[in-house]
Each structure stands twice: as C-alpha cells, then as structure tokens.
C-alpha positions in Angstrom: 280.8 -19.3 -24.7 278.1 -17.3 -23.0 278.1 -13.5 -22.4 275.7 -11.9 -20.0 273.8 -9.0 -21.6 271.6 -6.7 -19.5 267.9 -7.3 -20.2 267.4 -3.7 -21.3 270.2 -4.0 -23.9 269.0 -7.4 -25.1 265.5 -5.9 -25.6 267.0 -3.2 -27.8 269.0 -5.8 -29.7 265.9 -7.9 -30.3 264.2 -4.8 -31.9 267.2 -4.1 -34.0 267.5 -7.7 -35.1 263.8 -7.8 -36.1 263.8 -4.6 -38.0 267.0 -5.4 -39.7 266.0 -8.8 -40.9 268.4 -10.8 -38.7 267.7 -14.4 -38.0 268.2 -13.8 -34.2 270.0 -11.6 -31.7 273.0 -13.9 -31.7 273.5 -13.4 -35.5 273.3 -9.6 -35.0 275.8 -9.6 -32.2 278.3 -11.8 -34.1 278.0 -9.3 -37.1 278.6 -6.3 -34.8 281.6 -7.9 -33.1 283.2 -8.8 -36.4 282.6 -5.3 -37.8 284.1 -3.8 -34.7 287.1 -6.0 -34.9 287.6 -5.1 -38.5 287.4 -1.4 -37.7 289.8 -1.8 -34.9 292.3 -3.6 -37.2 291.9 -0.8 -39.8 292.7 1.8 -37.1 295.8 -0.1 -36.1 297.0 -0.1 -39.7 297.0 3.7 -39.8 300.5 5.1 -39.4 301.1 6.8 -36.0 301.8 10.2 -37.7 298.3 10.1 -39.3 296.7 9.1 -36.0 298.4 12.1 -34.3 297.1 14.4 -37.1 293.5 13.0 -36.7 293.7 13.5 -32.9 294.9 17.1 -33.4 292.1 17.9 -35.8 289.5 16.3 -33.5 290.9 18.3 -30.6 290.7 21.5 -32.6 287.0 20.7 -33.4 286.3 20.1 -29.7 285.7 16.4 -29.9 288.7 15.5 -27.6 
C-alpha cells in the first residue's frame, strides 16, 4: 500500500528518523501509526463517565 506524504512532511520525518536512529522513514511511520492506534484503543477503553469528567476538566482549564 502506498500513501502520499507531502514533501515538506517527508523531509521532517527523514530528520526525525535520522536523529532517532530509525532504519528509514517507513519504519518510523509504522511505529507512529501503531502507537497512535494503541492510544486510540486505550481511549476507547475508558468508561464514558470518565471521558465526560476529563472533557469537563479540560473545558474548565480552557483547552476545549
């Protein structure tokens, strides 16, 4: 599968991959996608009442 990435973003990802010791940009992107998917799953596991409390607190702090 191929994904089009804007040149400017790819350039930034190359720099991150080099400085982070990644084999290549593709390895970095796969890591980031896996991490994002895991975090999304973790968020989905939070009970709705807790999510509402988090939203309320974030709103009080001015983030939402």
